Every structure is written in structure tokens, then in C-alpha cells.
C-alpha positions in Angstrom: 12.8 1.6 44.6 16.1 0.0 43.7 15.9 0.6 39.9 14.9 3.6 37.8 12.5 1.5 35.7 10.3 -1.6 35.9 8.7 -4.0 33.5 5.0 -3.5 32.6 2.5 -4.4 30.0 1.7 -0.9 28.5 -1.3 -0.3 26.3 -1.3 2.7 24.0 -3.6 4.2 21.4 -2.0 6.6 18.9 -4.2 8.1 16.2 -6.7 5.3 16.8 -4.1 2.5 16.5 -4.1 0.3 19.6 -0.8 -1.4 20.7 0.2 -3.4 23.8 3.5 -4.8 24.8 5.7 -5.6 27.8 8.3 -2.9 28.1 10.4 -0.9 30.6 8.5 2.0 32.3 10.2 4.8 34.2 9.5 4.8 37.9 8.7 8.5 37.7 5.7 7.7 35.5 3.9 5.9 38.3 0.8 7.9 39.5 0.8 9.5 42.9 -0.4 7.4 45.9 0.3 6.5 49.5 1.4 2.9 48.9 4.0 1.5 46.6 3.5 -2.2 46.1 5.9 -4.7 44.5 3.5 -6.8 42.5 3.9 -10.6 42.7 0.8 -11.8 41.0 -2.2 -10.6 39.0 -5.0 -12.5 37.3 -6.9 -12.9 34.0 -10.5 -11.8 34.0 -12.9 -11.3 31.1 -12.3 -7.5 31.3 -8.6 -8.0 31.1 -9.1 -10.1 27.9 -11.0 -7.2 26.4 -8.4 -4.6 27.5 -5.3 -6.5 26.3 -6.7 -7.3 22.9 -7.8 -3.7 22.3 -11.6 -4.2 22.5 -13.5 -1.1 23.5 -15.3 -0.5 26.7 -12.6 -1.2 29.4 -9.7 1.2 29.1 -10.8 4.7 29.7 -7.6 6.6 29.0 -4.1 5.9 27.5 -1.4 5.0 28.2 -2.7 2.3 30.5 -1.3 -0.6 32.4 -4.1 -3.2 32.3 -4.8 -5.7 35.1 -7.8 -5.2 37.3 -6.3 -7.2 40.2 -3.0 -7.5 41.9 -1.4 -8.9 45.0 2.1 -8.1 46.4 4.3 -6.7 49.1 4.2 -3.1 50.4 7.6 -1.5 49.4 6.9 2.1 50.6 4.1 3.6 52.6 3.1 7.1 53.8 -0.1 5.6 55.4 -0.3 4.5 59.0 -2.5 1.6 57.9 0.2 -0.2 55.9 3.8 -0.9 56.5 6.7 -2.1 54.3 6.5 -5.9 54.2 2.7 -6.1 54.5 1.0 -8.5 52.0 -1.8 -6.6 50.3 -4.4 -7.3 47.6 -6.4 -5.0 45.3 -9.4 -5.9 43.1 -11.4 -3.6 40.9 -11.4 0.0 42.0 -10.8 1.1 38.4 -7.5 -0.6 38.1 -6.6 -1.3 34.5 -9.5 1.0 33.4 -9.0 4.5 34.7 -5.8 3.9 36.8 -2.7 1.8 36.2 -3.3 -1.8 37.1 -1.5 -5.0 38.0 0.3 -6.1 34.9 3.5 -4.5 36.1 6.3 -5.1 38.6 5.1 -2.1 40.7 1.9 -0.3 41.4 1.1 2.8 43.5 -2.3 3.3 45.1 -3.9 5.0 48.0 -4.6 3.0 51.2 -8.4 3.1 50.8 -8.3 0.7 47.9 -6.0 -1.9 49.4 -6.9 -4.8 51.7 -4.5 -6.7 54.0 -4.3 -10.3 52.8 -6.3 -12.5 55.1 -4.5 -15.1 57.1 -4.4 -18.5 55.5 -4.6 -17.2 51.9 -1.3 -16.9 50.0 -0.5 -14.1 47.5 -1.0 -16.6 44.6 -4.3 -17.8 46.0 -5.5 -14.3 46.4 -5.1 -13.8 42.7 -6.8 -17.2 42.0 -9.7 -15.5 43.8 -9.2 -12.0 42.2 -12.2 -10.1 41.0 -13.9 -13.3 39.9 -13.9 -14.8 43.4 -14.6 -11.4 45.0 -17.6 -11.1 42.7 -18.8 -14.6 43.4 -18.6 -13.9 47.2 -20.6 -10.7 46.7 -23.3 -12.7 44.9 -23.5 -15.2 47.7 -23.7 -12.5 50.3 -26.4 -10.7 48.3 -28.5 -13.9 48.0 -28.1 -14.5 51.8 -29.4 -11.0 52.5 -32.5 -11.8 50.4 -33.5 -15.0 52.3 -31.6 -17.6 50.1 -31.2 -19.9 53.1 -34.9 -20.1 53.8 -35.9 -20.4 50.1 -33.2 -22.8 49.0 -32.1 -24.8 51.9 -35.3 -25.3 53.8 -37.3 -25.9 50.6 -34.6 -28.2 49.1 -34.4 -26.0 46.0 -31.2 -25.6 44.0 -29.1 -22.5 43.5 -28.4 -22.2 39.8 -25.0 -20.9 38.7 -24.6 -19.9 35.0 -21.3 -19.6 33.2 -20.1 -22.4 35.6 -16.9 -23.1 33.7 -15.5 -19.6 34.3 -13.9 -18.1 37.4 -17.0 -16.5 38.9 -19.1 -19.6 38.3 -16.5 -22.1 39.6 -15.8 -20.2 42.8 -19.5 -19.6 43.4 -20.2 -23.3 43.2 -17.4 -24.1 45.6 -18.6 -21.5 48.2 -22.3 -22.5 47.9 -21.6 -26.2 48.2 -19.5 -25.7 51.3 -22.3 -23.6 52.8 -24.7 -26.5 52.3 -26.7 -25.4 49.3 -27.6 -27.8 46.4 -26.0 -26.3 43.3 -27.0 -26.7 39.7 -24.2 -25.7 37.3 -25.0 -24.5 33.8 -22.3 -24.8 31.1 -22.1 -25.1 27.4 -19.1 -27.4 27.7 -20.2 -31.0 28.5 -16.6 -32.1 29.0 -16.5 -30.0 32.2 -19.2 -32.0 33.9 -16.8 -34.0 36.1 -14.8 -30.9 37.0 -17.9 -29.0 38.0 -19.1 -31.9 40.2 -15.6 -31.9 41.8 -16.2 -28.3 42.8 -19.5 -29.2 44.5 -22.2 -29.1 41.8 -24.9 -31.7 42.2 -26.4 -31.3 38.8 -25.2 -30.1 35.3 -27.6 -28.0 33.3 -26.8 -27.7 29.5 -26.5 -24.1 28.6 -28.7 -24.4 25.5 -31.6 -25.3 27.8 -31.3 -21.8 29.4 -31.0 -19.7 26.2 -34.5 -20.3 24.7 -37.1 -17.7 25.6 -40.0 -19.2 27.6 -43.3 -19.2 25.8 -44.9 -18.5 29.1 -44.3 -15.8 31.6 -43.8 -18.3 34.4 -42.6 -21.8 34.6 -42.6 -24.3 37.5 -40.8 -23.0 40.6 -37.4 -24.7 40.4 -34.6 -22.4 41.4 -34.2 -21.1 45.0 -31.7 -18.5 43.8 -29.2 -17.9 41.0 -25.8 -16.5 40.4 -25.7 -15.3 36.7 -22.4 -14.4 35.2 -23.7 -14.6 31.6 -26.5 -12.1 31.2 -28.3 -11.7 27.8 -30.9 -14.4 26.9 -29.6 -16.7 29.7 -30.6 -14.2 32.4 -34.0 -13.7 30.7 -34.6 -17.5 30.5 -34.0 -18.3 34.2 -36.4 -15.7 35.6 -39.6 -17.6 34.8 -38.3 -20.6 36.8 -37.4 -18.8 40.0 -39.2 -19.7 43.1 -41.5 -17.3 45.0 -39.4 -14.5 46.5 -36.1 -16.0 45.2 -33.3 -13.8 44.0 -30.9 -13.7 41.0 -27.5 -12.1 41.5 -26.5 -10.6 38.1 -22.8 -10.0 37.7 -21.7 -10.7 34.1 -22.3 -10.0 30.4 -20.5 -12.7 28.4 -23.9 -13.5 26.8 -24.7 -9.9 26.0 -25.7 -6.7 27.7 -29.4 -6.6 26.6 -32.2 -9.0 27.6 -35.9 -9.1 27.0 -38.1 -10.5 29.8 -41.7 -10.4 31.1 -42.4 -8.7 34.4 -44.5 -11.6 35.6 -41.7 -13.2 37.8 -41.3 -9.9 39.6 -44.9 -9.0 40.2 -46.5 -12.4 40.7 -43.6 -14.2 42.5 -41.7 -11.3 44.0 -38.5 -12.4 42.3 -35.5 -10.1 43.1 -32.9 -9.1 40.5 -29.8 -8.1 42.3 -27.1 -6.1 40.5 -23.5 -6.8 41.6 -20.9 -4.2 41.1 -17.4 -5.3 42.0 -15.6 -2.1 41.2 -17.3 0.6 43.3 -17.2 -1.1 46.7 -16.7 0.6 50.1 -13.8 -0.3 52.2 -16.0 -1.9 54.8 -17.6 -4.1 52.1 -14.2 -5.1 50.8 -13.1 -6.2 54.2 -16.4 -8.2 54.7 -16.0 -10.0 51.4 -12.4 -11.0 52.0 -13.2 -12.1 55.5 -16.0 -14.3 54.1 -13.7 -15.7 51.4 -11.1 -16.7 54.0 -13.9 -18.5 55.9 -16.1 -20.0 53.2 -14.0 -20.7 50.2 -12.5 -24.2 50.2 -8.9 -23.5 49.1 -8.3 -27.0 47.9 -11.0 -26.6 45.3 -9.7 -23.2 44.4 -6.2 -24.7 43.8 -7.8 -27.4 41.6 -9.3 -24.8 39.3 -6.2 -22.6 39.0 -3.5 -22.4 36.3 -0.4 -20.2 36.9 1.2 -18.6 33.9 3.9 -16.0 33.3 2.7 -12.5 32.3 4.1 -12.8 28.8 1.4 -15.4 28.0 -1.4 -12.9 28.7 -1.9 -12.1 25.0 -2.6 -15.7 24.1 -4.7 -16.3 27.2 -6.7 -13.2 26.6 -8.0 -14.5 23.3 -8.9 -17.8 25.0 -10.9 -16.3 27.8 -12.9 -14.2 25.3 -13.6 -17.3 23.3 -14.8 -19.1 26.4 -12.0 -21.6 26.4 -10.6 -20.9 29.9 -11.5 -23.3 32.7 -11.5 -21.8 36.1 -8.9 -19.2 37.0 -5.6 -18.1 35.5 -3.0 -16.4 37.8 -0.3 -14.4 36.1 3.1 -14.4 37.8 4.5 -10.8 37.5 
């Protein structure tokens, strides 16, 4: 490493007082690991918004460099799997939570957590994907493994995507539309209708229609599958309208962590509730997800939903993502 220190966003908690600022960090402070990466880009996710603003539940220990994703160039390597000059990407794996993450000029990690950047995807685009896009692709794969094609495509039923204005929702819409599914996008922001249709949504569903509890245990069979990044009452409200043997991939909690629902959709229609964990993922699964993203995500639609900003704007942008005012994806230039 050419210098003795590097710039990083460092979060601290001293006597219960949280603070976060961009400051020099000594290179000796980097944790041990096989691969030293010069970080080029990171991204802004809901978790990052919580971490940067000092909300509880994300950072497990201090001091911490937040940023649950990063992409960059291998600077040094003691692993036979990566060489200096390789382009690599990391999502999840505890970054920014229990291990130093991507809001820094350098990161050091073991090879098992890194993935070679797929051909055709730039470093910037890989962070437009980030954990949000990785999670969206996990959801699509999970739905496919539970007969989404037969239930949705063959029956002409829609796949519902909640939280459609966010990163997970937008990327899920783009992938599903490219794969030939009819996609209904749920949002609380009517002004995003044209944007969501440009990503591939065929119908816009007002969020308020999905937050009221159903008076019945079952409604008419409408949805052939669902990607839910909201949770809470929204998740509870979509279950009664799921088709027979359809599945809901649950991956978010912006609407709350608790929900109350009847068991009728599960025992009378065989509805599947699929939990999606983007942090604890095997190496083989990571490779599969990135391979599918390279194949099935239309990059022109990804570019259209992406804003690039310098790292020093993360404090302002963190408040916006927590308030639900971010459209699509934000890439942070490190």
C-alpha cells in the first residue's frame, strides 16, 4: 500500500454517544485477511442508512466502517484464487455490521467472501446492483424453484413486487419482465408510475390497497408469486390473494418486522413463504446469483435507475433512504 493511511467513514460509540465522520485511518488498523482491495465504489442500502445515522440493529461492534457492499481492484493477495489487478465484488457477509465494510478506500477480506466481477458488468454497475440487486435475484431464483413459471406464466398471473420504488423492487421488476413474467408493481408514490413501467411493470398497485387486513382468510386468486421487500402489514395483506401453490419471497422489513396473518393461505392453498437471507450465503450460491444477474438483468434499465454520488453525501442520502425518498439505486464513489 503506497500510503500509511486511507480515508474512511468511521463510526464510533463512546459512552453511548454515536458519531460518524470521514477521516484518515491507519493502514495497520485494517483487519487480517487474504485479499487487500482498493475500493472504487460502494452503495447505499436501507441497512447502510440505519448504520450511518446511528440507528440500532446493524452495527454489532465499534469502531466500524459501514458499507455492506463494495467493488474494487485487488491490490495484494495471498490467495491463489485472486491476483493483483482482478476486479472483485463483495455483498453482505457481515460487512459494515461485524466486519469493516465498503465506505473506505481500502478493505481487507478473505477470498471466500469475494466474487470475481462477471464479464459485461462494470465496477460501477456492480454496486448499482449491490445487495439490493443480489437480493432481488435471490428472490427470483427462489420463486423459480417453487414453480413460479408454471403458476405465473402458464396461468397468466402476475408476479407482485412490493416496495417497487426501492432498489430491490426496481431490479426485481427489470429481471422478471425480461424473463417474460407479467409484473405488478406496488408503490406508495404515484409519481413513480411511469418510471416503474419503464422498468417493465405492466400494472401499478397503490400501496394503500395492500396494507389493510383482509376481512376474509382468503381472497380471489390473483398473484402467481410475489417479491416482498416491505414486510409488516403489507406481507400479511398479500397472502390471502396468492394463487394455489404460489410463493412469496420475503426479503425486507421497511414496513415493520411483525405481521399478523391467518394460516388459511398456507393450509388451503399451499402458499409458500420463502425467507431470503442475503448475508449468510455460500460461495456456490454467490457465484450462481452473480452469473444469473449477468445473464438476466437488463443493464440499460439498471443504468436508468441509478444515481452516482460521492461518499461525503452519504449522511444526507442515508436520511432520504430511511424516509422512503430514494428512487432506485445510489452508487457511492469511494
